[in-house]
N, C-alpha and C positions, 0 to 999 in steps of 0.2 A: 565634541562626546560623540562617541560611535553608540549607535542602537543595536541591542542584542537581534539578530534576527531569527534566532532558535529559540524557542520558549517550551520549555518542557510541561506538559500537560497529564497528569497521572490519572486518566480517566476511563472508567468502564463503559462498555457500549455494546448495542446489540446489533448485529451485522445487518444491513440492509440488503444483503444478498441472500443469506445463508440462516440467518434468524439467530445464529448461535450468540450466545451471551460472550463476551470477549472483558478478560479483567486487563486492562491497558497498564504497562510500567512506566509510563512517562516517555517512552521512547514509540509505542505501538502506534503504527501508521495504516494496518491494515489487519483484516480477519486473518489468523491463523489457520483458519480450517478451510477456506475457500480462497484466500488471498486477495478477495476484492476490498475495495477501500472507497472512499468517501472524499469529496471535492469539499474539504473545509478550509482548508488553510491557504494562504497567499504565502507566508513564510512559517515553516514548521511549527506547530502549536499555536500559531496567533487565533485561530478559528476566524478569522475575516474574509475568508470566502462566501460571496453571495451564491454562488451556484448550489452547491448543495445534494449536487448529481453523484451518481454513482460511479464508481470507477474501475473499469474491469480490467484485469491483468491481462496485458495484449503480447509481451514479449519478455525473455528471461534471459539473461547472459552471466558468465561467470564472472566475479568481480575479484579483488584481491584479496588474498588471505583465507582462500577454501570458502568465501561468501558467494552468493549471488545478488543481482540486482533486478528488479522486476520493474518493468514500465507499466504503470497505470493509464489507460484512457478513459477520460469523464464521458459517460453515455449522453452527458445534455450538452456540454460546450465542445468537446472535444480536447480540452486541457490534457497535455500528459505530463507525467512526473515519475522520475526514478528512483526507487526506496530500496534499501537491502533488506533481504531477507533477516527473520530471526530464528534463533535455535528452536522455538516451539512452534515454527510453521511446518504444516502438514507435508512431509516429503513425498507422499503421492500425488498432491496436488502440485508441487514443485516439478515431480518428473511428468505430470500430464500437461503441463503447460509448457515446458521444453518438448515434448513430441509435437503438440499441437503447434509449435512454432517452425520446428523441423519441417512438417509436411507442407509449410506455406513456401518452403525454399524451393 
């Protein structure tokens, strides 16, 4: 018997970085306003990570079908995770992250 690694969790939350109130849709894994996340999952939706640290968006790259993938790095433990952008993510923040990453090169 195989264990499902993805667990859809439809939860609203207050962003730990910018304090925005975010309405989750079951796939929401970061704040659409500032793009920050929180280290709460081992597998998507399981809420079993003990860390709980804020995860800074540190990189962005093109993905398939016109989407983008953001790399988040936990400020507490250094764990990194890549996540797809969502249609309601702030395009201004995506551009700002892209510019920030380009300046590092």
